[in-house]
C-alpha positions in Angstrom: -15.9 16.7 -11.4 -12.3 15.8 -12.7 -9.0 17.4 -11.2 -5.7 17.2 -12.2 -3.1 17.5 -9.3 0.9 17.7 -9.4 2.2 16.3 -6.0 3.8 14.0 -5.3 3.6 13.0 -9.0 1.0 13.9 -11.9 -2.4 12.4 -10.7 -5.9 12.7 -12.5 -9.0 12.2 -10.2 -12.6 11.7 -11.0 -15.3 9.5 -11.8 -14.4 7.7 -15.3 -11.0 9.1 -15.7 -10.0 5.7 -16.9 -10.8 6.8 -20.3 -8.2 9.5 -20.4 -5.6 6.1 -20.3 -4.7 6.6 -24.2 -4.2 10.1 -23.5 -1.6 9.3 -20.7 0.1 6.9 -22.7 0.5 9.6 -25.4 2.0 12.2 -22.9 4.6 9.8 -21.9 5.3 8.5 -25.4 4.3 5.0 -24.5 3.5 2.9 -27.8 3.9 -0.3 -26.9 2.9 -0.8 -23.2 2.8 -3.8 -21.0 0.0 -3.9 -18.8 0.3 -5.5 -15.4 -2.0 -7.0 -13.2 -2.8 -9.9 -11.4 -4.0 -13.2 -12.2 -7.1 -12.6 -10.1 -8.1 -9.4 -12.0 -7.2 -10.1 -15.5 -10.2 -11.9 -16.5 -12.6 -9.5 -14.6 -15.5 -8.0 -16.8 -13.6 -4.4 -16.1 -10.4 -5.4 -16.9 -11.2 -6.7 -20.1 -13.5 -3.4 -20.7 -10.6 -1.3 -20.6 -8.4 -3.7 -22.9 -11.3 -3.4 -25.5 -11.6 0.5 -25.3 -8.2 1.6 -24.6 -5.5 -0.7 -25.2 -6.9 -2.1 -28.3 -6.3 1.2 -30.0 -2.3 0.6 -29.8 -0.7 -1.5 -32.8 1.0 -3.5 -30.2 0.6 -4.0 -26.7 1.0 -7.0 -24.1 -0.3 -8.3 -20.7 1.7 -9.8 -18.0 -0.7 -11.2 -15.1 1.1 -14.4 -13.5 1.3 -13.3 -9.7 -1.2 -13.0 -7.1 -0.9 -11.3 -4.0 2.3 -10.8 -1.7 4.5 -10.9 -4.7 7.8 -12.5 -5.0 11.1 -11.6 -6.9 10.8 -14.3 -9.4 7.4 -12.6 -10.4 9.1 -9.6 -11.1 11.8 -11.5 -13.1 9.4 -12.6 -15.3 7.7 -9.8 -15.8 11.1 -8.0 -17.1 11.5 -10.9 -19.2 8.1 -10.4 -21.0 9.3 -6.6 -21.2 12.2 -7.2 -22.9 11.0 -9.9 -25.3 8.2 -7.5 -26.6 10.2 -4.7 -27.0 7.7 -2.9 -24.6 8.6 1.0 -23.8 6.3 1.4 -20.9 4.1 -0.1 -18.1 0.6 0.3 -17.3 -0.1 -1.1 -13.9 -3.7 -1.5 -13.0 -5.0 -3.3 -9.8 -4.3 -3.6 -5.9 -0.8 -2.9 -4.1 0.9 -6.2 -5.3 -0.1 -5.3 -9.2 1.3 -1.9 -8.8 4.4 -2.8 -6.8 5.2 -5.7 -9.3 4.6 -3.3 -12.2 6.9 -0.4 -11.0 9.4 -3.2 -9.9 9.2 -4.3 -13.8 9.8 -1.1 -15.3 12.7 -0.3 -13.0 14.4 -3.8 -13.2 14.3 -3.7 -17.4 17.1 -1.5 -16.9 19.1 -2.9 -14.2 22.1 -5.7 -14.4 22.1 -6.3 -10.6 19.3 -8.5 -8.7 16.4 -6.5 -7.5 17.7 -7.3 -3.9 20.7 -4.8 -4.4 18.1 -2.0 -4.4 16.8 -2.8 -0.7 15.8 0.3 1.1 19.1 0.7 3.0 21.4 3.7 2.9 22.4 4.6 -0.4 21.8 1.4 -2.2 19.3 3.1 -5.0 22.7 4.9 -6.0 23.7 1.6 -7.4 21.1 1.6 -10.4 21.0 2.6 -13.7 18.9 5.5 -14.0 19.6 5.9 -17.9 15.9 5.7 -19.5 14.0 4.1 -17.2 10.6 3.4 -18.5 7.4 5.5 -17.9 5.0 4.0 -15.3 1.0 4.8 -15.4 -0.5 3.4 -12.1 -4.2 2.9 -12.0 -5.5 1.6 -8.5 -8.4 -0.6 -8.1 -8.2 -1.0 -4.2 -7.9 1.9 -1.8 -5.2 0.9 0.5 -1.6 0.4 0.0 -1.2 3.9 -1.8 1.3 2.1 -4.0 0.7 4.6 -6.9 2.0 7.6 -5.1 5.1 5.7 -3.7 8.8 5.3 -4.9 8.9 1.9 -3.6 7.9 -1.7 -4.4 7.2 -4.3 -1.5 8.5 -7.6 -3.0 8.9 -11.1 -0.8 12.7 -12.7 -1.0 11.5 -16.5 -1.7 14.8 -17.5 -0.3 14.5 -15.9 3.0 10.9 -15.7 3.5 11.2 -11.9 4.1 9.5 -9.2 2.7 11.9 -6.5 1.3 11.3 -2.9 0.1 13.0 -2.1 -2.8 13.6 1.9 -3.6 14.4 4.1 -6.0 13.1 7.6 -7.0 12.3 6.7 -10.4 9.8 4.0 -9.3 7.5 6.6 -8.8 4.7 6.7 -11.8 4.7 9.3 -13.9 1.2 9.4 -14.2 -1.5 8.1 -11.8 -5.1 7.7 -12.5 -7.6 7.6 -9.4 -11.1 6.4 -11.1 -13.3 5.7 -8.1 -15.6 3.7 -10.7 -12.9 1.1 -10.7 -13.1 0.5 -7.3 -17.1 -0.1 -6.9 -17.1 -4.0 -7.4 -14.5 -4.2 -4.3 -16.3 -6.4 -2.2 -17.0 -5.2 1.6 -14.1 -7.7 3.1 -11.3 -6.2 1.1 -12.9 -2.6 1.1 -12.4 -2.9 4.9 -9.0 -4.4 4.6 -7.4 -1.7 2.1 -9.4 1.2 4.1 -7.6 0.1 7.1 -4.1 -0.1 5.4 -4.6 3.3 4.2 -5.8 4.3 7.7 -2.2 2.5 8.9 -0.4 4.4 6.7 -1.5 7.8 7.8 -1.7 7.3 11.5 1.6 5.9 11.7 3.2 8.4 9.6 1.6 11.2 11.6 2.8 9.5 15.0 6.4 9.3 13.4 8.9 11.2 15.7 10.7 12.7 12.4 10.2 16.1 11.6 8.3 16.5 8.2 5.2 19.0 8.9 4.0 18.2 5.3 3.6 14.9 5.8 1.5 15.4 9.0 -0.8 17.7 7.3 -1.4 15.2 4.5 -2.0 12.2 7.1 -4.1 14.2 9.3 -6.6 14.9 6.4 -6.1 11.3 5.1 -7.9 10.3 8.6 -10.6 12.5 8.4 -11.4 10.9 4.9 -11.0 7.8 5.8 -13.4 8.7 9.2 -15.7 10.2 6.7 -16.2 7.8 3.8 -14.9 4.2 4.9 -18.3 2.9 6.7 -20.4 4.4 3.8 -17.9 2.8 1.3 -18.2 -0.7 3.1 -21.9 -0.6 3.5 -22.8 1.1 0.3 -20.1 0.1 -2.6 -21.6 2.3 -5.2 -21.3 5.3 -3.3 -19.0 7.2 -5.7 -18.0 10.2 -3.4 -16.8 7.7 -0.5 -15.0 5.9 -3.0 -13.0 8.7 -4.2 -12.4 10.0 -0.5 -10.9 6.7 0.2 -8.8 6.3 -3.0 -7.5 9.9 -2.3 -6.6 9.1 1.2 -5.0 6.1 0.0 -2.7 8.0 -2.0 -2.3 10.8 0.9 -1.1 7.9 3.4 1.8 6.7 0.7 2.9 10.5 0.3 3.1 10.6 3.9 4.6 8.0 5.1 8.0 9.3 3.8 8.0 10.7 7.3 8.1 7.2 8.6 5.9 4.2 9.7 6.0 1.9 12.8 5.4 -1.3 14.6 1.8 -1.8 13.0 4.0 -2.7 9.8 6.9 -3.9 11.6 4.4 -6.8 12.7 2.6 -7.0 9.7 5.4 -7.6 7.2 6.5 -11.1 8.7 3.2 -12.6 8.8 2.5 -11.3 5.4 5.6 -13.1 3.9 5.2 -16.0 6.1 1.3 -16.8 6.0 0.4 -14.7 3.1 -2.2 -13.0 5.2 -3.9 -9.7 3.2 -1.6 -6.7 4.6 -4.4 -4.6 5.1 -6.0 -7.0 7.7 -2.7 -7.7 9.9 -2.2 -3.8 10.0 -5.8 -3.7 11.1 -5.6 -6.7 13.7 -2.3 -4.9 15.0 -3.3 -1.5 15.1 -4.7 -1.0 18.8 -2.1 -3.2 20.4 0.9 -0.8 18.9 -1.2 2.2 19.7 -1.3 1.2 23.5 2.2 -0.1 23.5 3.4 3.5 22.3 0.9 5.5 24.3 3.3 7.2 26.6 5.2 8.8 23.3 2.1 9.3 21.2 -0.7 10.5 23.5 -0.5 14.4 23.0 -0.3 13.8 19.0 -3.4 11.5 19.3 -5.2 14.3 21.0 -4.4 16.7 18.6 -6.1 14.0 15.8 -9.3 13.5 17.9 -9.8 17.6 17.7 -9.5 17.3 14.0 -11.4 14.1 14.0 -14.4 15.5 15.9 -13.8 12.8 19.0 -13.5 13.5 22.9 -10.2 14.8 23.2 -8.3 11.7 25.0 -6.1 9.0 23.9 -8.8 6.4 25.2 -11.5 8.0 22.6 -9.6 7.5 19.9 -8.6 4.2 20.7 -12.1 3.3 21.2 -13.1 4.4 17.8 -10.2 2.6 16.6 -11.9 -0.8 18.2 -15.5 0.5 17.3 -14.3 1.0 13.6 -12.9 -2.6 13.2 -15.7 -4.3 14.8 -18.1 -2.3 12.5 -16.3 -3.6 9.5 -15.7 -7.2 11.0 -12.3 -7.2 11.3 -10.7 -9.7 13.7 -9.7 -8.7 17.2 -7.0 -11.3 17.1 -4.2 -12.7 15.4 -5.3 -16.3 16.4 -8.7 -15.5 14.7 -6.9 -15.8 11.2 -4.1 -17.7 11.9 -3.2 -21.2 13.6 -1.2 -20.3 16.7 0.4 -23.6 16.3 2.3 -22.3 13.2 3.9 -19.1 14.7 7.6 -19.2 15.6 7.2 -16.0 17.8 11.0 -15.8 18.3 11.6 -16.0 14.3 8.5 -13.6 13.7 10.1 -11.2 16.3 13.6 -11.1 15.0 12.1 -10.4 11.4 9.8 -7.7 12.8 12.8 -6.0 15.0 15.0 -5.9 11.9 12.1 -4.6 9.7 12.8 -1.0 8.2 9.6 0.4 9.8 11.1 -0.4 13.5 13.6 2.9 13.4 10.8 5.1 12.9 8.4 3.6 15.7 7.8 6.4 18.4 9.1 3.9 21.3 12.2 2.2 20.5 11.8 -1.3 20.6 13.9 -4.5 21.2 13.1 -8.2 20.1 11.1 -8.9 23.6 9.0 -5.8 22.8 8.2 -7.7 19.2 7.3 -10.7 20.9 5.1 -9.2 23.4 3.3 -7.3 20.8 2.8 -10.8 19.0 1.6 -12.5 22.2 -0.7 -9.6 23.2 -2.5 -9.9 19.7 -2.8 -13.7 20.0 -4.6 -13.6 23.2 -6.5 -10.0 22.2 -4.9 -8.5 25.4 -4.8 -4.7 25.3 -1.7 -2.8 26.9 
């Protein structure tokens, strides 16, 4: 079945909707697109098929793929050069969160004179932008995690500082999103688990944020239900189309919901992503139970309300045990020390970076640098609060 939605942008959902890519380009008057995908995807059969069956219908199109996960500002700069050199008039971003973030940033920065860091998500920095004729963006996720396709920001690492920055502008939001579950079938179980837990972290932290946004809470709640229903099915059977589609939708919902805010799961993740190139969804999954228990006194009533909707026993420990059991079933490590050498961790530096992360401001419990350090220490030892 196929569905067309218009929230928070135009979203085309359903099996084989990738075949509507040419129509999407026509709707947006894109005649000379730049396809943005990462170097790990560009040579895979399904990407080559998309190019041969869709983009070869254009007189001209170009591909930019010179980047990998956790992209840096220089990747965006190089992509902008390609966009301008070839007189492209729109971006088709296809891949995981990194590819979508880079593609969105290329389209946005192609019309800017300032450096990308001048548009960090601080105050009204976004008003510095030249908003005239920012090229249209079509976003096509091939993982179900970041939800970048429905977001108004890109996460890009500043190589000089080693800090992941959130670049924000309302016009970074793609004009058309294609959610096709067939494009996620080949995602291996390891990445299905990590990206699915990323989507769960977005919905969970958005729901627990103290900000007032009932619409976001409703979206986040249903997003968590879809993940609970489908993540293990997709993990165990990658060809389960219904489960794959549910996860794709829940991922987009998480990104839509976290307009309400995120929290310390993300605050702790961003520094280790930037410093050690750890997959963002994996780090979110590792930090999740430590942050939940740290915030318990501030979120317990909200967590109980989630339990009611997710058909869990109505108490905090029931939800925590579901998270711990889910991680185990998905083969997610329990400790940060299972994926990083402890000797490489400068906890003082990481704690400072985490405290300064934008996600910290909407954590339910107000935090200081000692709290961040304790959370890192607990995640290394495996101790739950």
